[in-house]
Structures are given as structure tokens and as C-alpha cells.
CHARMM internal coordinates of N, CA and C (Angstrom, degrees):
IC EDIT
DIST 1 N 1 CA 1.4687
DIST 1 CA 1 C 1.5292
ANGL 1 N 1 CA 1 C 110.71
DIST 1 C 2 N 1.3277
ANGL 1 CA 1 C 2 N 116.48
DIHE 1 N 1 CA 1 C 2 N -45.92
DIST 2 N 2 CA 1.4620
ANGL 1 C 2 N 2 CA 119.71
DIHE 1 CA 1 C 2 N 2 CA -179.45
DIST 2 CA 2 C 1.5276
ANGL 2 N 2 CA 2 C 111.03
DIHE 1 C 2 N 2 CA 2 C -63.22
DIST 2 C 3 N 1.3406
ANGL 2 CA 2 C 3 N 115.60
DIHE 2 N 2 CA 2 C 3 N -39.25
DIST 3 N 3 CA 1.4574
ANGL 2 C 3 N 3 CA 120.43
DIHE 2 CA 2 C 3 N 3 CA 179.93
DIST 3 CA 3 C 1.5289
ANGL 3 N 3 CA 3 C 110.26
DIHE 2 C 3 N 3 CA 3 C -63.33
DIST 3 C 4 N 1.3369
ANGL 3 CA 3 C 4 N 116.10
DIHE 3 N 3 CA 3 C 4 N -40.42
DIST 4 N 4 CA 1.4659
ANGL 3 C 4 N 4 CA 120.91
DIHE 3 CA 3 C 4 N 4 CA 178.31
DIST 4 CA 4 C 1.5142
ANGL 4 N 4 CA 4 C 111.59
DIHE 3 C 4 N 4 CA 4 C -60.97
DIST 4 C 5 N 1.3342
ANGL 4 CA 4 C 5 N 116.29
DIHE 4 N 4 CA 4 C 5 N -43.49
DIST 5 N 5 CA 1.4653
ANGL 4 C 5 N 5 CA 120.49
DIHE 4 CA 4 C 5 N 5 CA 179.04
DIST 5 CA 5 C 1.5226
ANGL 5 N 5 CA 5 C 110.73
DIHE 4 C 5 N 5 CA 5 C -62.16
DIST 5 C 6 N 1.3378
ANGL 5 CA 5 C 6 N 115.55
DIHE 5 N 5 CA 5 C 6 N -40.51
DIST 6 N 6 CA 1.4642
ANGL 5 C 6 N 6 CA 120.74
DIHE 5 CA 5 C 6 N 6 CA -179.92
DIST 6 CA 6 C 1.5286
ANGL 6 N 6 CA 6 C 110.12
DIHE 5 C 6 N 6 CA 6 C -61.70
DIST 6 C 7 N 1.3486
ANGL 6 CA 6 C 7 N 116.04
DIHE 6 N 6 CA 6 C 7 N -45.83
DIST 7 N 7 CA 1.4553
ANGL 6 C 7 N 7 CA 119.81
DIHE 6 CA 6 C 7 N 7 CA 179.69
DIST 7 CA 7 C 1.5236
ANGL 7 N 7 CA 7 C 111.32
DIHE 6 C 7 N 7 CA 7 C -62.05
DIST 7 C 8 N 1.3405
ANGL 7 CA 7 C 8 N 116.17
DIHE 7 N 7 CA 7 C 8 N -40.16
DIST 8 N 8 CA 1.4634
ANGL 7 C 8 N 8 CA 120.19
DIHE 7 CA 7 C 8 N 8 CA 178.91
DIST 8 CA 8 C 1.5202
ANGL 8 N 8 CA 8 C 110.19
DIHE 7 C 8 N 8 CA 8 C -60.99
DIST 8 C 9 N 1.3356
ANGL 8 CA 8 C 9 N 116.39
DIHE 8 N 8 CA 8 C 9 N -44.42
DIST 9 N 9 CA 1.4676
ANGL 8 C 9 N 9 CA 120.51
DIHE 8 CA 8 C 9 N 9 CA 179.54
DIST 9 CA 9 C 1.5222
ANGL 9 N 9 CA 9 C 110.97
DIHE 8 C 9 N 9 CA 9 C -62.45
DIST 9 C 10 N 1.3269
ANGL 9 CA 9 C 10 N 115.88
DIHE 9 N 9 CA 9 C 10 N -41.20
DIST 10 N 10 CA 1.4683
ANGL 9 C 10 N 10 CA 120.16
DIHE 9 CA 9 C 10 N 10 CA 179.60
DIST 10 CA 10 C 1.5253
ANGL 10 N 10 CA 10 C 109.60
DIHE 9 C 10 N 10 CA 10 C -62.64
DIST 10 C 11 N 1.3313
ANGL 10 CA 10 C 11 N 117.08
DIHE 10 N 10 CA 10 C 11 N -43.67
DIST 11 N 11 CA 1.4644
ANGL 10 C 11 N 11 CA 120.61
DIHE 10 CA 10 C 11 N 11 CA -179.98
DIST 11 CA 11 C 1.5218
ANGL 11 N 11 CA 11 C 110.67
DIHE 10 C 11 N 11 CA 11 C -62.64
DIST 11 C 12 N 1.3271
ANGL 11 CA 11 C 12 N 117.18
DIHE 11 N 11 CA 11 C 12 N -43.77
DIST 12 N 12 CA 1.4688
ANGL 11 C 12 N 12 CA 120.82
DIHE 11 CA 11 C 12 N 12 CA 178.85
DIST 12 CA 12 C 1.5268
ANGL 12 N 12 CA 12 C 109.55
DIHE 11 C 12 N 12 CA 12 C -61.60
DIST 12 C 13 N 1.3391
ANGL 12 CA 12 C 13 N 116.66
DIHE 12 N 12 CA 12 C 13 N -43.72
DIST 13 N 13 CA 1.4666
ANGL 12 C 13 N 13 CA 121.13
DIHE 12 CA 12 C 13 N 13 CA 179.68
DIST 13 CA 13 C 1.5250
ANGL 13 N 13 CA 13 C 110.31
DIHE 12 C 13 N 13 CA 13 C -61.79
DIST 13 C 14 N 1.3417
ANGL 13 CA 13 C 14 N 117.12
DIHE 13 N 13 CA 13 C 14 N -42.82
DIST 14 N 14 CA 1.4665
ANGL 13 C 14 N 14 CA 120.38
DIHE 13 CA 13 C 14 N 14 CA 179.68
DIST 14 CA 14 C 1.5188
ANGL 14 N 14 CA 14 C 110.62
DIHE 13 C 14 N 14 CA 14 C -61.31
DIST 14 C 15 N 1.3340
ANGL 14 CA 14 C 15 N 117.04
DIHE 14 N 14 CA 14 C 15 N -44.77
DIST 15 N 15 CA 1.4638
ANGL 14 C 15 N 15 CA 120.23
DIHE 14 CA 14 C 15 N 15 CA 179.23
DIST 15 CA 15 C 1.5180
ANGL 15 N 15 CA 15 C 110.41
DIHE 14 C 15 N 15 CA 15 C -61.26
DIST 15 C 16 N 1.3354
ANGL 15 CA 15 C 16 N 116.45
DIHE 15 N 15 CA 15 C 16 N -42.08
DIST 16 N 16 CA 1.4610
ANGL 15 C 16 N 16 CA 120.92
DIHE 15 CA 15 C 16 N 16 CA -179.29
DIST 16 CA 16 C 1.5215
ANGL 16 N 16 CA 16 C 110.26
DIHE 15 C 16 N 16 CA 16 C -61.87
DIST 16 C 17 N 1.3413
ANGL 16 CA 16 C 17 N 117.16
DIHE 16 N 16 CA 16 C 17 N -44.38
DIST 17 N 17 CA 1.4650
ANGL 16 C 17 N 17 CA 119.93
DIHE 16 CA 16 C 17 N 17 CA -178.96
DIST 17 CA 17 C 1.5231
ANGL 17 N 17 CA 17 C 111.10
DIHE 16 C 17 N 17 CA 17 C -67.72
DIST 17 C 18 N 1.3279
ANGL 17 CA 17 C 18 N 117.20
DIHE 17 N 17 CA 17 C 18 N -37.65
DIST 18 N 18 CA 1.4631
ANGL 17 C 18 N 18 CA 119.90
DIHE 17 CA 17 C 18 N 18 CA 176.92
DIST 18 CA 18 C 1.5235
ANGL 18 N 18 CA 18 C 109.41
DIHE 17 C 18 N 18 CA 18 C -61.74
DIST 18 C 19 N 1.3360
ANGL 18 CA 18 C 19 N 116.42
DIHE 18 N 18 CA 18 C 19 N -42.27
DIST 19 N 19 CA 1.4605
ANGL 18 C 19 N 19 CA 120.98
DIHE 18 CA 18 C 19 N 19 CA 179.06
DIST 19 CA 19 C 1.5247
ANGL 19 N 19 CA 19 C 109.78
DIHE 18 C 19 N 19 CA 19 C -62.64
DIST 19 C 20 N 1.3442
ANGL 19 CA 19 C 20 N 116.69
DIHE 19 N 19 CA 19 C 20 N -44.55
DIST 20 N 20 CA 1.4656
ANGL 19 C 20 N 20 CA 120.60
DIHE 19 CA 19 C 20 N 20 CA 178.78
DIST 20 CA 20 C 1.5196
ANGL 20 N 20 CA 20 C 110.96
DIHE 19 C 20 N 20 CA 20 C -59.82
DIST 20 C 21 N 1.3283
ANGL 20 CA 20 C 21 N 117.08
DIHE 20 N 20 CA 20 C 21 N -43.11
DIST 21 N 21 CA 1.4635
ANGL 20 C 21 N 21 CA 120.95
DIHE 20 CA 20 C 21 N 21 CA 178.62
DIST 21 CA 21 C 1.5178
ANGL 21 N 21 CA 21 C 110.54
DIHE 20 C 21 N 21 CA 21 C -60.21
DIST 21 C 22 N 1.3451
ANGL 21 CA 21 C 22 N 116.69
DIHE 21 N 21 CA 21 C 22 N -41.59
DIST 22 N 22 CA 1.4635
ANGL 21 C 22 N 22 CA 120.49
DIHE 21 CA 21 C 22 N 22 CA 179.22
DIST 22 CA 22 C 1.5201
ANGL 22 N 22 CA 22 C 110.23
DIHE 21 C 22 N 22 CA 22 C -61.75
DIST 22 C 23 N 1.3303
ANGL 22 CA 22 C 23 N 116.93
DIHE 22 N 22 CA 22 C 23 N -44.47
DIST 23 N 23 CA 1.4651
ANGL 22 C 23 N 23 CA 121.04
DIHE 22 CA 22 C 23 N 23 CA -179.58
DIST 23 CA 23 C 1.5232
ANGL 23 N 23 CA 23 C 109.80
DIHE 22 C 23 N 23 CA 23 C -62.51
DIST 23 C 24 N 1.3331
ANGL 23 CA 23 C 24 N 116.43
DIHE 23 N 23 CA 23 C 24 N -43.95
DIST 24 N 24 CA 1.4637
ANGL 23 C 24 N 24 CA 120.76
DIHE 23 CA 23 C 24 N 24 CA -179.48
DIST 24 CA 24 C 1.5255
ANGL 24 N 24 CA 24 C 109.98
DIHE 23 C 24 N 24 CA 24 C -62.17
DIST 24 C 25 N 1.3411
ANGL 24 CA 24 C 25 N 117.64
DIHE 24 N 24 CA 24 C 25 N -44.89
DIST 25 N 25 CA 1.4639
ANGL 24 C 25 N 25 CA 119.38
DIHE 24 CA 24 C 25 N 25 CA -178.34
DIST 25 CA 25 C 1.5209
ANGL 25 N 25 CA 25 C 110.30
DIHE 24 C 25 N 25 CA 25 C -66.78
DIST 25 C 26 N 1.3355
ANGL 25 CA 25 C 26 N 118.39
DIHE 25 N 25 CA 25 C 26 N -36.01
DIST 26 N 26 CA 1.4644
ANGL 25 C 26 N 26 CA 120.59
DIHE 25 CA 25 C 26 N 26 CA 176.82
DIST 26 CA 26 C 1.5214
ANGL 26 N 26 CA 26 C 110.24
DIHE 25 C 26 N 26 CA 26 C -61.63
DIST 26 C 27 N 1.3472
ANGL 26 CA 26 C 27 N 116.99
DIHE 26 N 26 CA 26 C 27 N -44.08
DIST 27 N 27 CA 1.4631
ANGL 26 C 27 N 27 CA 120.56
DIHE 26 CA 26 C 27 N 27 CA 178.76
DIST 27 CA 27 C 1.5188
ANGL 27 N 27 CA 27 C 110.83
DIHE 26 C 27 N 27 CA 27 C -61.67
DIST 27 C 28 N 1.3294
ANGL 27 CA 27 C 28 N 116.81
DIHE 27 N 27 CA 27 C 28 N -41.64
DIST 28 N 28 CA 1.4667
ANGL 27 C 28 N 28 CA 120.52
DIHE 27 CA 27 C 28 N 28 CA 179.49
DIST 28 CA 28 C 1.5241
ANGL 28 N 28 CA 28 C 109.66
DIHE 27 C 28 N 28 CA 28 C -64.61
DIST 28 C 29 N 1.3355
ANGL 28 CA 28 C 29 N 117.36
DIHE 28 N 28 CA 28 C 29 N -42.17
DIST 29 N 29 CA 1.4667
ANGL 28 C 29 N 29 CA 120.71
DIHE 28 CA 28 C 29 N 29 CA 178.45
DIST 29 CA 29 C 1.5203
ANGL 29 N 29 CA 29 C 110.51
DIHE 28 C 29 N 29 CA 29 C -59.67
DIST 29 C 30 N 1.3437
ANGL 29 CA 29 C 30 N 116.41
DIHE 29 N 29 CA 29 C 30 N -43.85
DIST 30 N 30 CA 1.4645
ANGL 29 C 30 N 30 CA 119.91
DIHE 29 CA 29 C 30 N 30 CA -179.57
DIST 30 CA 30 C 1.5204
ANGL 30 N 30 CA 30 C 110.88
DIHE 29 C 30 N 30 CA 30 C -63.18
DIST 30 C 31 N 1.3335
ANGL 30 CA 30 C 31 N 116.82
DIHE 30 N 30 CA 30 C 31 N -44.29
DIST 31 N 31 CA 1.4627
ANGL 30 C 31 N 31 CA 120.56
DIHE 30 CA 30 C 31 N 31 CA 179.51
DIST 31 CA 31 C 1.5234
ANGL 31 N 31 CA 31 C 110.66
DIHE 30 C 31 N 31 CA 31 C -63.04
DIST 31 C 32 N 1.3263
ANGL 31 CA 31 C 32 N 116.67
DIHE 31 N 31 CA 31 C 32 N -43.58
DIST 32 N 32 CA 1.4591
ANGL 31 C 32 N 32 CA 121.33
DIHE 31 CA 31 C 32 N 32 CA -179.61
DIST 32 CA 32 C 1.5225
ANGL 32 N 32 CA 32 C 110.19
DIHE 31 C 32 N 32 CA 32 C -63.05
DIST 32 C 33 N 1.3284
ANGL 32 CA 32 C 33 N 116.30
DIHE 32 N 32 CA 32 C 33 N -43.46
DIST 33 N 33 CA 1.4607
ANGL 32 C 33 N 33 CA 121.56
DIHE 32 CA 32 C 33 N 33 CA 178.77
DIST 33 CA 33 C 1.5268
ANGL 33 N 33 CA 33 C 110.25
DIHE 32 C 33 N 33 CA 33 C -59.71
DIST 33 C 34 N 1.3229
ANGL 33 CA 33 C 34 N 116.86
DIHE 33 N 33 CA 33 C 34 N -47.74
DIST 34 N 34 CA 1.4572
ANGL 33 C 34 N 34 CA 121.79
DIHE 33 CA 33 C 34 N 34 CA -179.23
DIST 34 CA 34 C 1.5241
ANGL 34 N 34 CA 34 C 110.11
DIHE 33 C 34 N 34 CA 34 C -60.89
DIST 34 C 35 N 1.3451
ANGL 34 CA 34 C 35 N 116.03
DIHE 34 N 34 CA 34 C 35 N -44.17
DIST 35 N 35 CA 1.4615
ANGL 34 C 35 N 35 CA 121.50
DIHE 34 CA 34 C 35 N 35 CA -179.85
DIST 35 CA 35 C 1.5269
ANGL 35 N 35 CA 35 C 110.26
DIHE 34 C 35 N 35 CA 35 C -60.99
DIST 35 C 36 N 1.3380
ANGL 35 CA 35 C 36 N 116.77
DIHE 35 N 35 CA 35 C 36 N -45.74
DIST 36 N 36 CA 1.4642
ANGL 35 C 36 N 36 CA 120.58
DIHE 35 CA 35 C 36 N 36 CA -178.47
DIST 36 CA 36 C 1.5246
ANGL 36 N 36 CA 36 C 111.20
DIHE 35 C 36 N 36 CA 36 C -65.93
DIST 36 C 37 N 1.3299
ANGL 36 CA 36 C 37 N 117.48
DIHE 36 N 36 CA 36 C 37 N -38.81
DIST 37 N 37 CA 1.4654
ANGL 36 C 37 N 37 CA 120.52
DIHE 36 CA 36 C 37 N 37 CA 178.70
DIST 37 CA 37 C 1.5252
ANGL 37 N 37 CA 37 C 110.46
DIHE 36 C 37 N 37 CA 37 C -64.36
DIST 37 C 38 N 1.3460
ANGL 37 CA 37 C 38 N 117.03
DIHE 37 N 37 CA 37 C 38 N -44.54
DIST 38 N 38 CA 1.4618
ANGL 37 C 38 N 38 CA 120.44
DIHE 37 CA 37 C 38 N 38 CA 178.84
DIST 38 CA 38 C 1.5200
ANGL 38 N 38 CA 38 C 110.25
DIHE 37 C 38 N 38 CA 38 C -61.93
DIST 38 C 39 N 1.3036
ANGL 38 CA 38 C 39 N 116.69
DIHE 38 N 38 CA 38 C 39 N -41.80
DIST 39 N 39 CA 1.4617
ANGL 38 C 39 N 39 CA 121.35
DIHE 38 CA 38 C 39 N 39 CA -179.56
DIST 39 CA 39 C 1.5255
ANGL 39 N 39 CA 39 C 110.27
DIHE 38 C 39 N 39 CA 39 C -64.15
DIST 39 C 40 N 1.3304
ANGL 39 CA 39 C 40 N 116.59
DIHE 39 N 39 CA 39 C 40 N -43.54
DIST 40 N 40 CA 1.4642
ANGL 39 C 40 N 40 CA 120.94
DIHE 39 CA 39 C 40 N 40 CA 179.32
DIST 40 CA 40 C 1.5208
ANGL 40 N 40 CA 40 C 110.09
DIHE 39 C 40 N 40 CA 40 C -61.56
DIST 40 C 41 N 1.3351
ANGL 40 CA 40 C 41 N 116.59
DIHE 40 N 40 CA 40 C 41 N -44.13
DIST 41 N 41 CA 1.4643
ANGL 40 C 41 N 41 CA 120.54
DIHE 40 CA 40 C 41 N 41 CA 179.27
DIST 41 CA 41 C 1.5205
ANGL 41 N 41 CA 41 C 110.87
DIHE 40 C 41 N 41 CA 41 C -60.68
DIST 41 C 42 N 1.3301
ANGL 41 CA 41 C 42 N 116.87
DIHE 41 N 41 CA 41 C 42 N -41.60
DIST 42 N 42 CA 1.4600
ANGL 41 C 42 N 42 CA 121.43
DIHE 41 CA 41 C 42 N 42 CA 179.71
DIST 42 CA 42 C 1.5292
ANGL 42 N 42 CA 42 C 110.22
DIHE 41 C 42 N 42 CA 42 C -63.31
DIST 42 C 43 N 1.3283
ANGL 42 CA 42 C 43 N 116.72
DIHE 42 N 42 CA 42 C 43 N -43.38
DIST 43 N 43 CA 1.4648
ANGL 42 C 43 N 43 CA 121.18
DIHE 42 CA 42 C 43 N 43 CA 179.69
DIST 43 CA 43 C 1.5272
ANGL 43 N 43 CA 43 C 109.88
DIHE 42 C 43 N 43 CA 43 C -62.76
DIST 43 C 44 N 1.3287
ANGL 43 CA 43 C 44 N 116.88
DIHE 43 N 43 CA 43 C 44 N -42.31
DIST 44 N 44 CA 1.4653
ANGL 43 C 44 N 44 CA 120.95
DIHE 43 CA 43 C 44 N 44 CA 179.06
DIST 44 CA 44 C 1.5275
ANGL 44 N 44 CA 44 C 110.26
DIHE 43 C 44 N 44 CA 44 C -62.37
DIST 44 C 45 N 1.3446
ANGL 44 CA 44 C 45 N 117.05
DIHE 44 N 44 CA 44 C 45 N -42.82
DIST 45 N 45 CA 1.4664
ANGL 44 C 45 N 45 CA 120.54
DIHE 44 CA 44 C 45 N 45 CA 179.13
DIST 45 CA 45 C 1.5209
ANGL 45 N 45 CA 45 C 110.93
DIHE 44 C 45 N 45 CA 45 C -61.69
DIST 45 C 46 N 1.3289
ANGL 45 CA 45 C 46 N 117.03
DIHE 45 N 45 CA 45 C 46 N -45.15
DIST 46 N 46 CA 1.4681
ANGL 45 C 46 N 46 CA 121.20
DIHE 45 CA 45 C 46 N 46 CA 179.68
DIST 46 CA 46 C 1.5246
ANGL 46 N 46 CA 46 C 109.59
DIHE 45 C 46 N 46 CA 46 C -61.63
DIST 46 C 47 N 1.3228
ANGL 46 CA 46 C 47 N 116.95
DIHE 46 N 46 CA 46 C 47 N -42.84
DIST 47 N 47 CA 1.4622
ANGL 46 C 47 N 47 CA 121.39
DIHE 46 CA 46 C 47 N 47 CA -179.83
DIST 47 CA 47 C 1.5251
ANGL 47 N 47 CA 47 C 110.69
DIHE 46 C 47 N 47 CA 47 C -62.14
DIST 47 C 48 N 1.3410
ANGL 47 CA 47 C 48 N 116.38
DIHE 47 N 47 CA 47 C 48 N -43.38
DIST 48 N 48 CA 1.4644
ANGL 47 C 48 N 48 CA 120.37
DIHE 47 CA 47 C 48 N 48 CA -179.78
DIST 48 CA 48 C 1.5210
ANGL 48 N 48 CA 48 C 111.00
DIHE 47 C 48 N 48 CA 48 C -63.39
DIST 48 C 49 N 1.3373
ANGL 48 CA 48 C 49 N 116.95
DIHE 48 N 48 CA 48 C 49 N -42.22
DIST 49 N 49 CA 1.4669
ANGL 48 C 49 N 49 CA 120.35
DIHE 48 CA 48 C 49 N 49 CA 177.86
DIST 49 CA 49 C 1.5211
ANGL 49 N 49 CA 49 C 110.21
DIHE 48 C 49 N 49 CA 49 C -62.29
DIST 49 C 50 N 1.3097
ANGL 49 CA 49 C 50 N 116.15
DIHE 49 N 49 CA 49 C 50 N -43.35
DIST 50 N 50 CA 1.4635
ANGL 49 C 50 N 50 CA 122.62
DIHE 49 CA 49 C 50 N 50 CA -177.87
DIST 50 CA 50 C 1.5271
ANGL 50 N 50 CA 50 C 110.42
DIHE 49 C 50 N 50 CA 50 C -63.01
DIST 50 C 51 N 1.3182
ANGL 50 CA 50 C 51 N 116.62
DIHE 50 N 50 CA 50 C 51 N -43.12
DIST 51 N 51 CA 1.4634
ANGL 50 C 51 N 51 CA 121.84
DIHE 50 CA 50 C 51 N 51 CA -177.35
DIST 51 CA 51 C 1.5265
ANGL 51 N 51 CA 51 C 112.15
DIHE 50 C 51 N 51 CA 51 C -85.56
DIST 51 C 52 N 1.3236
ANGL 51 CA 51 C 52 N 116.38
DIHE 51 N 51 CA 51 C 52 N -9.09
DIST 52 N 52 CA 1.4643
ANGL 51 C 52 N 52 CA 120.06
DIHE 51 CA 51 C 52 N 52 CA -179.05
DIST 52 CA 52 C 1.5178
ANGL 52 N 52 CA 52 C 112.78
DIHE 51 C 52 N 52 CA 52 C 71.87
DIST 52 C 53 N 1.3216
ANGL 52 CA 52 C 53 N 116.41
DIHE 52 N 52 CA 52 C 53 N 34.36
DIST 53 N 53 CA 1.4719
ANGL 52 C 53 N 53 CA 120.98
DIHE 52 CA 52 C 53 N 53 CA -179.87
DIST 53 CA 53 C 1.5234
ANGL 53 N 53 CA 53 C 108.50
DIHE 52 C 53 N 53 CA 53 C -94.22
DIST 53 C 54 N 1.3161
ANGL 53 CA 53 C 54 N 116.36
DIHE 53 N 53 CA 53 C 54 N 127.38
DIST 54 N 54 CA 1.4661
ANGL 53 C 54 N 54 CA 121.15
DIHE 53 CA 53 C 54 N 54 CA 175.81
DIST 54 CA 54 C 1.5110
ANGL 54 N 54 CA 54 C 109.17
DIHE 53 C 54 N 54 CA 54 C -113.43
DIST 54 C 55 N 1.3389
ANGL 54 CA 54 C 55 N 115.43
DIHE 54 N 54 CA 54 C 55 N 141.86
DIST 55 N 55 CA 1.4741
ANGL 54 C 55 N 55 CA 118.60
DIHE 54 CA 54 C 55 N 55 CA 179.05
DIST 55 CA 55 C 1.5043
ANGL 55 N 55 CA 55 C 110.30
DIHE 54 C 55 N 55 CA 55 C -83.72
END
COOR INIT
IC SEED 1 N 1 CA 1 C
IC BUILD
């Protein structure tokens, strides 16, 4: 009985850590996406200045 409880706790802990990893990777994806979008916008602005394009 005690061994069964231990295994149950381990399984719950594993699920919790997997969930935490998913949340962490989602946050990293969002940050990376934001960074890439800002970088792209900056490159576009530099290109427009260089080419003399006005919106």
C-alpha cells in the first residue's frame, strides 16, 4: 500500500513538472517571437531609410 502511494505521488510530480516545462517553453516561444518581430521591424525601418521610402 505504501509503495502504491509513493508511485502515485511520483506520477503526479512527473505530470506537474511536464506541465511546468510546457509553460516555460511557451513563455520562451513568446519572448522569441516578440524579439524576432521587433528585429524585423527595425530591419524594415533601416531599409526604408536607406531606400528613401516614406509611408
